[in-house]
C-alpha positions, 0 to 999 in steps of 0.5 A: 902898656904892652909889650912889657917894659924892662926895668933899667935898674939892677936888682939891688937893695936900693931898688925900692920902687916898682917901675909900673908904680912910678910910670903910673904916678907920672901919668896921673900927675901929667893928667892932672896938669903937673909939669915937673918932677917935684910937682909929681912927687908932691902930687903922689904924696897928696894922693898916696891913699888914692894911689894905694887903691891900685898900686903897691907902693911897697916903700912909699912915694918915690922922690922926684930925683928917683922918678926923673932918674928911672924914667930917663933910663928906660930904653926909649925904643922899647917905650916907643914900641909900647906906646905905639902898640897901645895907640894902634890897638885903639885905632887899628885900621888907618884906612881912610885916615889922614896921617900927618907927620911933623917934627917938634923940638922940646926946646927946654931940653937944650943945654949948652952945646947940646941941642934940644931933643927933636921928636917926629910924631905921627898924628891921625887927623880925623881921629885926633889921635897920636899914633907914634913918636920917633926921636931924631938922632943927634947929628941927624935930621928928620929924613932918617927919623921919618922912615923909622916912624912910618915903619911902626905903623900899618898905613894901608889905605891911609894918606900920609902928609909930610912937610918939605923935610920929608919930600924924599924918594925913599920916603915916597917909596916906603909909603907906597910899599905900605899901601898908602897914598901921600901928599909931600910938600915941595920946597928947595929940595930937590931944587930942580924938581921944585922949579919945574913944578912951580913953573908948570903950575904957575903957567897952567893956573895963569892960562886958566887951564886948571880948575881952582878950588877956593876956600875962605876962612875968617878968625879973630880979625884974620881972613885967609883965602886958599886956592887949590889947583892939582894937575895930573898931566905930568908926563913931561916931568923927567923925574916922574919915574923916580917917585913911586906912585906919583900921579899929580902935582899940586899948588896952594896959593894962600892969601892972608889979610890982617887989617891993612896987611896982605901977604901971599904965599904959594906952596907946591906938592907931589901927590900920589892921587889925582882927585882935587877935592881929596888933595885940598882936604889933605893939605888943609888937614895937615895942619891938624898935627900942628894945631891939635897936637903940637900947640896943645902940648906946648900950651896945655902941657908946658912941653917947650918950657920943660927943662928935663934933659937927663939921659932919655927923660925928655923923650920919655916924658914927651911920650907920656904927655902924648899918652895923657893927651890921647886919654884926656881927649877921648875919655873926658866929657865931650863938652869940656876943653883939655884944660877943664879936663885936667882941672877935674883930674887934679881935683876929683879922684873918681874922675881921674880914675875914670880917665885911666879905666876908660877905653879910649875911642878915637873919633872917626868922623 
């Protein structure tokens, strides 16, 4: 991973293992479905001969405590920069791409009164590619982390979608300054703006003054109907000058039917463009970061169950999981699921090596 990571350890006689060797051991173990430090040490012991084919391992296999300690002491900002450099080298042009921004807690990292590590990620939905990660500082929230995350990316030509936490004037300005568009979810913040937009759109839809686009999805006995409406008529909106690039306000009414149970929810949005089809596609596409990243990390990589918490180990190990997710998703056989690819990586040394040596090519269609 470039740029080069600095080794956090002092130069002493107790420094027995190379940083690059340990990072590669952890990555190979995660690719093979290993989720804990003891398992990583065991994996390396069982695959030592294979690992020596491309690693030096001057003093054998590091212990699980050494792996945990060293990974936890790596500067997370430098690690994030290295990851983003690698990820954006594979997907250098985000023009036409949807970049979903969303937060996720690594729940297992919570200990006593210390909260779980909370991470905000940028996910390229069409390419199915994790672009960047930013940790939320303690006693802070996603509002401060999102601008830092956006600052890692060249967003020119992209459309950025963010949930309600990111509906901030400064964030809208950052996105527009970066040459991108946005779809921001309105909720209770800011409350007056949300009330005004809700009243306007509900009234316009009820009067039949706005075209409504409807989609129907059926899955495992569940029916979901979504009705999308977008209004570029916002000269009445007093707050319009305060929001950089604001061109339209949108509404999505979702009706979910499961058996005899029917529930309906309306969500409201600020939008920097006025094309209804593009608005509907962006709102639908935003769920990609939840379904194709967060859900996979929890179910296939055990992220929520991982109890590591020492120093920066939770954040840094989470970043390696995202490296592994990108590699597995784009270097494995197209017909295999992520689970199948991990099983093959665990059992087949050549397959695992091909995963590592392959050049990831994020999908563009």
